[in-house]
C-alpha positions as CSV (number, residue, x, y, z in Angstrom):
1,M,0.0,0.0,0.0
2,V,2.6,2.5,1.0
3,I,5.1,1.4,-1.7
4,D,2.3,1.8,-4.4
5,E,1.5,5.3,-3.0
6,E,5.2,6.3,-3.1
7,L,5.6,5.1,-6.7
8,L,2.7,7.3,-7.8
9,G,4.6,10.4,-6.7
10,D,1.5,12.5,-6.8
11,G,2.3,14.4,-3.6
12,H,-0.4,12.7,-1.5
13,S,0.3,10.5,1.4
14,Y,-1.7,8.2,3.7
15,S,-2.3,9.3,7.2
16,P,-1.6,6.9,10.1
17,K,-5.4,6.7,10.7
18,A,-5.9,5.6,7.0
19,I,-3.2,2.9,7.3
20,H,-4.8,1.7,10.6
21,S,-8.2,1.5,8.9
22,W,-6.7,-0.4,5.9
23,L,-4.9,-2.9,8.1
24,T,-8.1,-3.5,10.0
25,R,-9.8,-4.5,6.8
26,V,-6.9,-6.7,5.7
27,M,-6.7,-8.5,9.0
28,Y,-10.4,-9.1,9.2
29,N,-10.5,-10.2,5.5
30,R,-7.8,-12.8,6.2
31,R,-9.6,-14.0,9.3
32,S,-12.8,-14.4,7.4
33,K,-11.0,-16.6,4.9
34,I,-9.7,-18.7,7.8
35,N,-6.2,-17.8,6.9
36,P,-5.2,-15.1,9.4
37,L,-2.0,-13.2,9.5
38,W,-0.6,-14.1,13.0
39,N,0.5,-10.5,13.8
40,T,-0.5,-7.8,16.2
41,V,0.3,-4.3,14.8
42,V,0.7,-1.0,16.6
43,I,0.4,2.0,14.2
44,G,1.7,5.4,15.4
45,G,2.4,8.7,13.7
46,C,1.6,12.3,13.2
47,Y,-0.4,13.8,10.4
48,N,-1.4,17.5,10.0
49,G,-0.2,18.2,13.5
50,E,-2.4,15.4,15.0
51,S,-0.9,12.4,16.7
52,F,-2.3,8.9,16.3
53,L,-1.8,5.6,18.1
54,G,-3.8,2.5,17.0
55,Y,-3.8,-1.3,17.5
56,V,-4.9,-4.1,15.1
57,D,-4.7,-7.8,16.0
58,M,-4.9,-10.9,13.9
59,L,-8.7,-11.0,14.1
60,G,-9.2,-7.5,12.8
61,V,-10.0,-6.1,16.2
62,A,-8.9,-2.5,16.2
63,Y,-8.9,0.4,18.5
64,E,-7.2,3.7,19.4
65,A,-5.7,4.5,22.8
66,P,-3.3,7.0,24.3
67,T,-1.0,4.0,25.4
68,L,-0.7,0.6,23.8
69,A,1.3,-2.6,24.5
70,T,1.4,-6.0,22.7
71,G,2.4,-9.5,23.7
72,Y,2.9,-10.3,27.3
73,G,3.4,-6.7,28.2
74,A,-0.2,-6.0,27.3
75,Y,-1.3,-8.3,30.1
76,L,1.0,-6.8,32.8
77,A,1.6,-3.1,32.5
78,Q,3.2,-0.5,30.3
79,Y,6.4,0.5,32.1
80,E,8.4,1.9,29.3
81,I,6.8,4.9,27.6
82,A,7.5,6.0,24.0
83,I,6.6,9.6,23.3
84,V,6.0,10.1,19.6
85,T,6.0,13.7,18.2
86,E,6.7,15.3,14.9
87,K,10.3,15.6,16.0
88,G,10.7,11.9,16.5
89,V,10.4,9.2,19.1
90,E,11.7,9.4,22.7
91,L,11.8,6.4,24.9
92,E,11.5,6.8,28.7
93,G,11.8,4.1,31.3
94,P,11.6,1.7,32.7
95,L,9.5,3.6,35.2
96,T,8.8,2.5,38.8
97,L,6.4,3.8,41.4
98,E,7.3,4.4,45.0
99,A,4.9,2.2,47.0
100,S,4.2,1.9,50.7
101,W,2.6,-1.2,52.2
102,D,2.3,0.3,55.7
103,I,-1.5,0.0,55.6
104,A,-1.7,-3.5,54.1
105,H,-2.5,-5.0,57.5
106,L,-5.7,-3.0,57.6
107,V,-7.1,-4.7,54.5
108,S,-9.2,-7.7,55.5
109,G,-11.7,-10.0,53.8
110,F,-9.4,-11.0,50.9
111,E,-7.4,-13.8,52.5
């Protein structure tokens, strides 16, 4: 899709949202033919000053969110943060929280 668009050289380009929508259709189509692509894709980018972050899985399930993770990290937490701007990508982390378990003995009924 992107290669074909670049070869046209007409000055138009796809937005991250358009690529996300296209990938949603491709993944759902392959799923419907019982021949899924076993991938999970995170699409991120900026277009006309607007940032975008979207997710598509092998079933064609798609959504947008301010933070995303795939694989095992999606089940746990998102400790490392990537900030995507028009200037580039900046990775922060791993991040940790200062926690205090001083009041844990007050919690009851969950033993």
